[in-house]
Steps between C-alpha positions, in 0.01 A plus 500: 500500500643841598822548694640817658209713377282760672144377549235753602176378658201735519228404745180678604520360855761328718495122437328517158836440332564200725162344423525580130859407418681400821655187348638692204643769729674236713650344186617838370657581838677162507643577155669816635256755361435832676138518616326834551153511658282802440171493688221750438240517773338725751339438834375778724238542768364793295414247228281303741751243626501394864791644704629151595487383139695806385759448776543130415542566127761770565691256726492239223633750247785601733582133562516423127710810435745408777531141376565613142777731622665201671489286186771545243397600150151605614334840539154611606306821440159588634302766316170640621283786394526800726 
């Protein structure tokens, strides 16, 4: 397949990329490709979400971001509308 390439994954929500193409991403990572996750989402109380739900989702996003920073050849970006 590909080797030593940059692979960019766009996902509307955290974990959609894992459910949709997790096996492929693992294979690409194993073959020394650089993986870049870009997640587009928003979650705010002002949008009608429960405070605990918002807090839990933000914790999940921070956890994923921290883990990606620890992994070699992997980056993570979280974009949300302001």
